[in-house]
N, C-alpha and C positions, 0 to 999 in steps of 0.2 A: 511580469505577473507570473505567479506560480500556478501550475495545474496540479490537481490532486488525483492520485490513483490508489486503488486498494488492490493488492495482489494476494489472493488466497493460495496457499501451498499445501499440498498433500505430501507427506514424507513416508519413507519406508518405516515400518514399525520399529520403535526403539531408537530412532534417529532424529526426532523432532528437535531436541535441544542441540544436537550437533549442527543441524542445518541453521537454526536460529543464531547460534554463536558464530558460525561461518559468515553469515550475512553481516552481522554487527562488526565482525573483525575487519571487514572490507573498508569500514569507516567512510562510506559514501555519504556526502552531506545531504543528499536528497532522500535518503532512507530515514524518515522521521521517527519511526519506531517499528518494532517487531513484537507481535503479541502471540502467545500460545492461545489457541481457541479450541472449543469443543465442537463436535458435530462431524460433518463430512470432511472438514479441513483441519489441518494441524497448526498452521501458522497464518497470521494476517500481517502483511506489510503495509504500512501507510507511507506512500511516496508523495513528496511534494517537490516538484521540479520546475525549473524555469521553462516556460512554454516556448522560449526561443531556441531551446536545445532540441536535438533529435531524440525525442522521448523513447522511441522504439529502440534505438541503438543504446541509450543509457540503461534502459531496463534490461535489455538483452545482456549487456555487460555485467550488470549486477547479478544476474541469474545464471549466466553461462559458467559451466564448470562446477556448479554445485553438485556434490554427490548426495545421493539418498533422497532426491526429489522425484516423485513419481508423476506429479500433475500440478499445473498452475491454472489460475483463472484471474484475469486482470479486468478491473472495473474502473471506468472513468467517472470521477465525481465532478459535478458541475457546481457553480457557486452556490453557497448556502443562502437560505432565506433568513435574514437577520432583522428582527423587528426594530432595531436601532437605525437601520438604513432605509426603511420603508414606513410610510405612515399606515398605521393600523387603526381602524375605527374601534368603537367600544365592543362591537360584536366579533372582533378579530379579523374582519374582512378589510382588505386594502381599499 
């Protein structure tokens, strides 16, 4: 089973695209995508990784050595609520 994480990244001014391209060029299969975002963060990585792996080590490996990154925040995402998987009544309540 795969576990999903979102990694928010803040980059030095003028280096957002450099960092995004550096991450993608690593070609790590668990980096599902890298998006440029607005607000306090510059990039958002969607990570989908086999939960049997050492997730901390894998994420650290993906982020280690990246230049121009000033800050990161990682959020764990739990299974989504899918109406196809659960019975929902007419009022939307399970």
